[in-house]
N, C-alpha and C positions, 0 to 999 in steps of 0.2 A: 187201677188204684188211683185215688185222688192225690193230687200234689198238695203237700202242706206248704202253702205259700210263705208263711212266716218263717219256717225253717229254711226254705229255699232262699229267701231274701237274706237271712242271717248268714247262710253259707256263702252266697255270692259276695256279700259285702266283706265279711271277715276273712274268708279264705282266698278270695281272688282280687277284689277291688282294693282293699286296704294295702296288701303287700305291693300290688302293682303301683298304686298311687304313692306309697311311701318310698319305694326303692327304685322304681322305674324298671323298664323291661331289661336293660342290660345288667344291672346289679341283681335283680331277681333271678335272671338266667344263670348268672355266675354262682349264686347261692345254691340254687337247685342242682346245678351241674357238679358242684363239689361232692355231693353225696349220692346223687342218682344218675349222673352222667349227662353228657351234652344232648343226647337225643331226647331224654325225658324233659330236660330243661327247655329245649326249643318247643316241644309240644305243649308243655304246661303254660309257658309264657304266651304262646299263640292263643291258647284257650282264654287266658286272662285278658289279652288284647281284644279278642272277639267279644267277650262278655262286656268289657268296658265300652266298646264301640256300640254294642247293641243297647246297653242301658242308657248311654248318652242320647241315643237316637229317639228314645220314647219320651224323653222329658223336654217339653218345649215351652211351658209357661215360665214367666219371669221368676216365680217362686222356685220352680224346679231347677232352672238354670242357675239361680243364686246358690241353691243347695249344692249343685254339682261343682260350682266354682269354689265354694268354701271347703267342700270335701277334698278337692284337689290340693288346696293349700294346707289343710290340716285334717287328714283322714281320721285320726284318733278322736278328735272333738266332734266332727260332723258325720262320722260313720253311722251313728244311730239315726240321725235325721234322714240320711240317704236310705237307710234300711226301711224306715217308716214309709217314705215315698214309694219305694219299690214294692212293699207289701200291698199298698193301695193299688198300684198299677197292676200287679200280678193278679189281684182279686178280680179286676175288671177285664183282664186280658189273658184268658187261659192259653191262648196260642203262644204268647210270650213266655208264660210259665213253663209250658212244655218245651219250648226252644231252649230256655236257660237250663232247665233240668237235664236236657240232652247234652248240653255243653259241659255242665258240671259233672255229669256221670260218664263222660266220654272215656273210652278205654285209651290208655296211652301205650298201646303196643305190648301188652303183657297182661299181668293180673291186676295192675293198678289202674285206677281211674284218675282223672284230673283232680278231683276233689281230694283224693287220698294223697297225691303228691303235694298239693298245695297245703293241705292240713299238716303234713309232716314238716314241711318247710317253715311254716309259721308257728308250729307248736300248738296246734288246735286239736283237741280230742273230741270226737263225736261219740258220746256214750249213751245215745238213746237206747232205751230198752236194756241197758246193762245193769247188772247187780254188782254194786261196788261195796266192799267192806274194808275195814281197817282205816287208816289215816289217809285222807286225800288232801292234797295241797293245790293251791292255784285259785283261779277265779272261776266261779260257776256263772255262766252266762245264761240269762233268761230262765233262772230257776223257778219252777212252779211250786206252790205250796203243797205239802203232803195233805192227805185226807184229814189227818188230825189237826193240822194247822188251819185248814179250811173250816172245819167244824167249830174250832175254838175261837176263830176270828183273830188268832195271833199272826204276827208277821212271819214270813218264811225265815227260818233260822233263829227265831226268837226262842229264848229258853222257856221250857214248859213251866207253868206255875208250880208243878209238883216236884220239880228238880231241886 
């Protein structure tokens, strides 16, 4: 099965690199440890460190180095820029994509994967393929337009002219 590099980059940045950059290894470990225990915390933070080290190692141009430095200082503001760079790199380097996919999906000694532990810690819900009904609150990240919106040319989430 082909790896969706855009989704992988989004997961890497939002679930691993942002919390790691914002909180640091020690605070992130404490936060995960409170709900999931020390072992899960140690393993998840180790994966986050390994992902951060690997991502840093593939960016060498001055533009990429600047983006990494800005992301380290302000992850919220520069997360999107890092994600875009990572998507470009993953498209050119399928081995890197496979390596990161392996780290993100690594089992943490039970039924949970690294990405599930980190998603729970940062409050990130991955609802790909889900059918959701009722009221949903929060931010929808990278929402794609519905077929009706695409056909009508309206913006995603814009009210229908018939409403």
